[in-house]
N, C-alpha and C positions, 0 to 999 in steps of 0.2 A: 332228249332231256328230260323226259317223261322217266328214257329206263334207268339215268342217271341215279334223277331220283329213289327209284325204285332198289337199288341197290344199295346207295348211303343208307335208308333205311332196314335194310334185310340185313347189313354188318349191325346196325346200331351206332353207327357215326354220326356226332353230335358237330356239328360246325359252328362255332361261333366266334364273334369279332368284340376287341376292346373298342372304346370311343372314348378315349380323348383326346385333347391338341393339347398344346402350350403357347399360352400367348405372349410372352417374355418375349424377350429377343433371342436368341441359341446364341446369342456373344457376351461375353461382359469382359473388357478389357480395365483395367487399374492401371494408375499409375503411385506407387506408393513406396510408405519407406522400411526399413529396417525397425523390427516392434510394434508398427503400425498395425491395426483392426480396422477392417470394413466388414458392415454387413450387408447385403443382397438378398432378393426375393424373386421366383419365379411362379408366375399364373398359372395351373390347369385348368383347362376347360374341361368337364362332363358335358358332352354334346347328345345326349340321349337321355330319354323320359324314365331310366334307373339307377340305382346306386352305381358306381364305378370304384376302383380302385387301381393306382399304381402304386409300384413300388421306386426306390432312389436309392443309388448305386454309384461308386465312385467309377471309372476306369483313370488310362492313361488315354493318350490319341495323340498318334503321330498320321502322316502320309506322304503317298512319293509321287514323283511324276508318271508314273507305270500306273498311276491308278489306284494301287495297293491305299489300305487303312488299316491302320491295328489299332483293336482298345485291349491294350495289355491289362493285367492288375495294375491297378495303383498305387504309385510309387516306383514303377520299374523302371521309365524314362529317369535319363541322368536331369533333366530340367522339369521334371514334372514338383507340381505342387499340390499333390492330393493331401499330403499330410497338412496342410495348413488348413485347412476344412473341413470347416463343422457342421452338418445341417440335422434337421429336424424337418416334420418325419421321413421315416424309413420306409415306412406304409402307409400311403393317406387315401380316407375313402373320401369319395365329394358325389354330394347329392344331385339327382335328379337334375339338370339344367340349373347347376353352379358352381361357381370358382372356389380352389383351393388353392392355399398358398405352399411350398416350400419354401423355407428361410435357410440363409447359409450365412458363416461366418470367415473371414478369411483373414489369416492373422502370420504375417509376413514374422521368418523368426530373426533374432540377432545374429550382428556376425558374430563368430566363434574361431577360434587360432586353427580350427577343421577345414572351415569352408566359411569363404566372403560371397555376401548377395549379391550377384551382380547380373543383369540383362534382366529377362524375360523367360517366367515359369510358366506352366500351364497343363489341366486338365480337364476332365468335366466329369458333370453330375448327369447320370444317366436316368432318364424320366421313361417309365416300360406300364401299361397299359397291364393289368391284369388280367383273365379272364373268370367270371365269377365263376366256373367251372374248372376251375385249373385246382392244383395241389396248395397254389401261393395264397388265393384269396380263401378269404374270412367272411366274402358275404356267402347268405345260402342262395343254394341254388346247383351246387350238387347232385345229382343224380342217385337213386338209390342202388340201379343196379350198373355192375359194369359196362363202361360201353369207348370203344375210341374216340378219341376226342381231338378233332383237330380243330384249332385255335389261332387266328391272326392276332399277335399285338402291333401295340404303334408304342414304337420306341422312340423320342429324342436324345439327342446330345447336345446339352449347354454347355458351353466352353467358359471358363473361369481363369483367365490370366491376368498375374500379375507382373510389372516389371518396375525395377527397384529404382526410385528415380536419381537421375543423374549418372547412371551407370552402363553398362554395355555399349555397344561396336554395332555398327550396320556393317554388314558385306554379304555381298550378293555371287555367286555362279553363274553366266551363262551357260551350264553344261553341255547344251547341245542344240545345235540348228539345223532344220532340215525343211526344205520346199516341197509340199507335197500336191500334187495337182491328180485330181479324181472327179470324179463329173458333178462334184460341191463346189468347183472350183480351183482358187491357186491360192493355197496358205502356207506361210509360215510359220513351221513348229518349232515354241522355243520352249527346251527345259529350264526352267529356274530352279534354284535352291540357295535358302538362307542361309550361310557359313558365317554369320555372327552370331552376336549374341542376344542381340535386341529382337522383338516381334517387329514385322514391318509390312502393310498393306501398298506395295510400290505399283507407281503407273508402268505402262511396259508400251513400247512404241518401238516404231522402225522409221528412218529417216530413208529414203531410196533415193537411188543420184542413177542417173547414166553413168558411163564408164566416162565422160566427158566432163563430167561434175554438175548438169546440170539439174537442178531438182525434180523429183515428181510429185513430193509431198509426204505428209507423217500419215502412216496408221497405224491405228491404235489398235491392242489386245484390251485384256480384261482384268482389274482390278482384283488379285488373289491375298488372301489372310497367310502371312508366313509365318509358321516357327521358328528357333534356329532348328537347322539339322534339315528340317525340312522343304520338300521339292512342290513344284507343281507344273504343270506340259499348260503354256499359253498358246492362243492360237493368234496370229494377224493375217485379216484378208485382203491376198492382194490382185483378187479377180480382175480388177480394175487395170491393170497393167495390162498394156501390149506385149506380144512378144520378145525375145531382147534379154540381155545381158545387163544386169544393175549394178552397183555395190545398194548394200544395206545395212546399216548403221542400227546396232540395236540396243535401244537406252531402258534402263530399266533403274527409273529414277523413284528411291524411298525416301525422299525429301530432304530437304537444305540442303546440302551439300554433299548428300549420300546420292551422289549419280554414277550408277556403273554403266558401260558399254563394251562392246565389241563390233568390229567391222566383218564383213562378209562380201564375197561377187556372188551373185545367183543369176541361173538364166531362167527367166519366164516359158 
């Protein structure tokens, strides 16, 4: 440990951290009409005894079942609502042990001959802490002499979605189902894709039966937020089942009459 500190000082490395926390929900979902505006705010807390800054900017956000996440430029996605959103400020300075506010407005466009607003649209506001020694910060603290600076920033993605009232459809695809056996147990792994035009947060479960039809119970997975075109990997624990062959009815319940399913035979 002493050697590490010695070399850091010798090379003039400045290691510093940004200390902010977003207190508000990281997801804000609204049902809106075309032409309607809605306001909201994001609360950011400075957890330190020194002033802190954060920058605010927009990106699109998509994700897939293989674990990939994409923060593309705003407006790159066909269902991006980034152009609907205005916010202020773009850089916020927060006093020690205090809370600052970022305000935003979402305005849904009217239907046009080129585009009818239908279903769910979303993007994110990124809240990224600025290191006081970095080039983007306006706080004092920059070193007079040039040195290598290693900084760690906290970055939060606040999802802002808008669903157009009484439009869109729910549709789900159970793209892949696999039984995985390892030292953690026996799990049914399910890739679920939102192929509709509406945001959903469905229940996912497996009804397990013996081959002669006797029920072995209902086994639940997790609830995930799924935007149109995105997919997630859900895991259902089947470790309590004894060895043998079973029928598995996979159910994705998106609410109301929108229930999707697939049947498989599995060997535990």
